[in-house]
C-alpha positions as CSV (number, residue, x, y, z in Angstrom):
1,M,58.8,131.4,159.5
2,L,56.1,128.8,158.7
3,F,56.7,125.2,157.9
4,I,60.4,125.1,158.6
5,E,61.9,121.7,159.1
6,K,61.9,120.8,162.8
7,V,65.2,119.7,164.4
8,T,65.0,116.0,165.4
9,I,65.6,115.5,169.1
10,R,66.0,112.1,170.7
11,P,63.1,111.2,172.9
12,R,63.7,111.1,176.7
13,V,62.8,108.3,179.0
14,L,62.9,108.4,182.8
15,I,63.1,105.0,184.6
16,V,62.1,104.8,188.2
17,D,62.8,101.6,190.2
18,D,64.3,100.9,193.6
19,D,66.2,98.0,192.2
20,P,69.6,99.2,190.7
21,T,69.8,96.0,188.6
22,S,66.5,96.7,186.9
23,L,67.6,100.3,186.1
24,I,70.7,99.0,184.4
25,V,68.9,96.3,182.4
26,L,66.2,98.7,181.3
27,S,68.6,101.5,180.5
28,D,70.6,99.2,178.3
29,A,67.5,97.9,176.5
30,L,66.1,101.4,175.8
31,S,69.2,103.5,175.2
32,A,69.4,102.5,171.5
33,F,66.4,104.8,170.7
34,A,66.1,107.2,173.6
35,D,68.1,109.2,176.1
36,I,67.8,107.7,179.5
37,T,67.9,109.0,183.1
38,T,67.1,107.0,186.2
39,S,65.9,107.3,189.8
40,L,65.7,105.0,192.8
41,A,62.9,106.8,194.8
42,G,59.7,108.7,194.3
43,E,60.7,112.2,195.6
44,D,63.9,112.1,193.5
45,A,61.9,110.9,190.5
46,I,59.6,114.0,190.7
47,K,62.5,116.4,190.8
48,K,64.2,114.7,187.9
49,A,61.0,114.6,185.9
50,I,60.6,118.4,186.3
51,N,64.1,119.1,185.2
52,Y,64.4,116.4,182.5
53,R,61.0,116.7,181.0
54,P,60.8,113.0,179.8
55,D,58.4,111.9,177.1
56,V,57.9,108.5,178.8
57,I,58.3,107.5,182.4
58,L,58.7,103.8,183.4
59,L,57.5,103.9,187.0
60,D,57.7,101.1,189.5
61,I,54.7,101.1,191.9
62,E,56.6,99.9,195.0
63,L,59.1,102.6,195.9
64,P,60.7,103.8,199.1
65,G,59.0,106.9,200.5
66,I,56.1,107.8,198.3
67,D,54.9,105.0,196.0
68,G,54.5,105.1,192.2
69,F,50.8,106.1,192.4
70,A,51.6,109.1,194.5
71,V,54.4,110.0,192.1
72,C,52.0,109.8,189.1
73,N,49.4,111.9,190.8
74,T,52.0,114.6,191.5
75,L,53.4,114.5,188.0
76,K,49.9,114.8,186.4
77,C,49.3,118.0,188.4
78,L,52.5,119.7,187.3
79,P,52.5,121.7,184.0
80,E,56.1,120.6,183.3
81,T,55.3,116.9,183.5
82,R,51.6,116.3,183.0
83,S,52.1,115.3,179.3
84,A,54.6,112.5,180.0
85,A,53.3,109.1,179.2
86,I,53.6,107.0,182.4
87,I,54.0,103.2,182.1
88,F,53.6,101.5,185.4
89,I,55.7,98.4,186.2
90,T,55.1,96.0,189.2
91,S,55.6,92.5,190.4
92,H,52.1,92.4,191.9
93,P,49.2,90.5,190.2
94,K,47.8,92.5,187.3
95,E,44.2,92.6,188.6
96,L,45.3,94.3,191.8
97,F,46.7,97.5,190.3
98,E,45.9,97.8,186.6
99,S,42.6,99.6,186.9
100,K,43.9,102.1,189.4
101,A,47.0,102.7,187.2
102,F,44.8,103.8,184.3
103,E,42.3,105.7,186.5
104,I,45.1,108.1,187.7
105,G,46.5,108.7,184.3
106,G,48.8,105.8,183.5
107,A,49.3,105.1,179.8
108,D,50.2,101.4,180.1
109,F,51.0,98.7,182.6
110,I,53.8,96.1,182.5
111,Q,54.3,93.2,185.0
112,K,57.6,91.9,186.3
113,P,59.6,89.9,185.5
114,L,59.9,92.2,182.5
115,D,60.0,90.8,179.0
116,L,62.5,93.3,177.5
117,N,61.1,92.9,173.9
118,I,57.6,93.7,175.1
119,C,58.9,96.6,177.2
120,K,60.8,98.1,174.3
121,L,57.7,97.8,172.0
122,R,55.4,99.4,174.6
123,V,57.9,102.3,175.1
124,K,58.2,102.7,171.4
125,N,54.5,102.8,171.0
126,Q,54.2,105.6,173.6
127,L,57.0,107.5,172.0
128,K,55.3,107.2,168.6
129,L,52.1,108.6,170.1
130,K,54.0,111.4,171.7
131,H,55.7,112.2,168.4
132,Q,52.4,112.2,166.5
133,Q,50.9,114.6,169.2
134,K,53.8,117.0,168.8
135,Q,53.5,116.9,165.0
136,L,49.8,117.7,165.3
137,I,50.5,120.6,167.7
138,N,53.2,121.9,165.3
139,A,50.8,121.6,162.4
140,E,48.0,123.4,164.3
141,N,50.4,126.2,165.3
142,D,51.6,126.5,161.7
143,I,48.0,126.7,160.4
144,Q,47.1,129.2,163.0
145,S,50.0,131.3,162.2
146,L,49.2,131.1,158.5
147,V,45.6,131.9,158.9
148,S,46.4,134.9,161.1
149,Q,48.4,136.4,158.3
150,I,45.7,136.1,155.6
151,P,44.3,139.6,155.0
152,I,40.7,138.3,155.3
153,H,38.7,138.3,158.5
154,I,37.8,134.7,159.1
155,T,35.2,133.8,161.7
156,Y,33.3,130.7,162.7
157,W,29.9,130.9,164.4
158,T,27.2,128.7,166.1
159,S,23.7,128.7,164.8
160,D,22.9,131.0,167.7
161,F,25.4,133.5,166.4
162,I,28.0,133.0,169.0
163,N,31.6,133.3,167.9
164,L,33.8,130.2,168.1
165,Y,36.9,131.5,166.2
166,S,38.2,134.7,164.8
167,N,41.5,135.4,163.1
168,N,40.9,139.2,162.9
169,Y,44.0,139.8,160.7
170,K,46.2,142.4,162.6
171,S,43.0,143.6,164.3
172,E,42.5,145.9,161.3
173,F,38.9,145.0,160.6
174,F,37.2,145.8,164.0
175,T,38.5,147.0,167.3
176,I,37.7,143.7,169.1
177,S,40.7,141.3,169.3
178,P,40.3,137.6,168.3
179,H,40.4,136.4,171.9
180,E,37.8,139.0,172.9
181,S,35.5,137.9,170.0
182,V,35.3,134.2,171.1
183,G,32.1,133.6,173.1
184,R,30.5,136.9,172.1
185,Y,27.2,137.3,170.2
186,I,27.4,138.7,166.7
187,E,25.8,142.0,167.6
188,D,28.5,142.5,170.2
189,T,31.2,141.9,167.6
190,F,30.1,143.4,164.2
191,P,28.6,146.8,163.3
192,T,24.8,146.8,162.9
193,E,24.8,147.0,159.1
194,L,26.8,143.8,158.9
195,Y,25.3,141.6,161.6
196,L,21.7,142.2,160.5
197,E,22.6,141.1,157.0
198,V,24.5,138.1,158.3
199,I,21.5,137.0,160.5
200,R,19.1,137.5,157.5
201,V,21.2,135.3,155.2
202,V,21.8,132.5,157.7
203,N,18.2,132.4,158.7
204,E,17.3,131.8,155.0
205,R,19.3,128.5,155.4
206,V,21.2,128.9,152.1
207,D,24.3,126.7,151.6
208,E,26.4,129.7,150.9
209,S,26.0,133.4,149.9
210,D,28.1,136.4,148.8
211,F,27.1,140.0,149.3
212,E,28.7,143.4,149.9
213,V,28.0,145.8,152.8
214,K,28.9,149.4,153.5
215,I,29.9,150.3,157.1
216,F,30.7,153.6,158.6
217,D,33.5,153.8,161.1
218,E,33.8,156.0,164.1
219,N,34.9,158.9,161.9
220,E,31.8,158.5,159.7
221,E,34.0,157.3,156.8
222,A,32.5,154.6,154.6
223,K,34.2,151.2,154.4
224,F,33.1,148.5,152.0
225,F,33.3,144.8,152.7
226,K,32.7,141.7,150.6
227,V,31.1,138.9,152.7
228,H,31.0,135.2,152.0
229,I,29.0,132.9,154.2
230,K,29.2,129.1,154.1
231,T,26.7,127.2,156.4
232,A,27.1,123.7,157.8
233,K,23.7,122.0,158.1
234,S,22.2,118.8,159.4
235,S,18.7,117.7,158.3
236,H,18.4,121.2,156.6
237,I,19.0,122.9,159.9
238,V,22.0,125.3,160.2
239,Q,24.4,124.0,162.9
240,S,27.2,126.5,162.3
241,F,28.6,128.8,159.7
242,L,31.8,130.2,158.4
243,L,32.1,133.9,157.5
244,L,34.8,135.5,155.4
245,L,35.1,139.2,155.4
246,T,37.3,141.1,152.8
247,D,37.9,144.8,152.9
248,I,37.2,146.1,149.4
249,T,37.2,149.8,150.3
250,D,40.2,150.7,148.1
251,S,38.8,148.9,145.1
252,Q,35.4,150.5,145.5
253,R,37.0,154.0,145.7
254,C,39.1,153.3,142.6
255,R,36.1,152.2,140.8
256,K,34.1,155.3,141.8
257,N,36.9,157.6,140.8
258,Y,37.3,155.8,137.5
259,N,33.6,156.1,136.8
């Protein structure tokens, strides 16, 4: 069901530091607004990150075994952990490691000794960003689900007549699925009667246009469609266009029988 209220889940934070005291202090500071798990070493941190799926990882650079940079490289390559925001922490001078931390995918960088207030604010900022990203993904999924249920064939095209998007409601309009349509030219997607008329209208550089077209299916039965085209232009040049296709066969047959 669309647009149902999402269950609120507490964010998860993984803290990785070889100093047990630092783990205790950071855990106490962050536990008020997140669920916390901890690790003392790089290899263990990777395993826990895969299982725990944290939203944010506080990662010390200096660790026994593999260091924090190696841990980050590994986590950014794994589908289970690549989206986690990694905040590096270190006692070394900022200029030595900060640029590398960002180059390999770090989201932030904090120096020791830690200011707990600053640390909490930076973790909260990353959690807020993660929450916004999740909301955006949920909204996009809801919209995609809604659009796919609209009984109108909605397609989006480049000015070169290459398909960028197609909802193809229940695949009832044409035999090509939405995923197969993307990247194809219009003549490989639509019947001849339709794509020739679309090309003509778009090449006229109108802002929008409506017309009807009759198409014969594989059984030589006539189907009627209402077509709406809306172009996006820059300096009077068409950059892309939206095409809406509505099956009006039943209404046309009713009209014909009535007349």
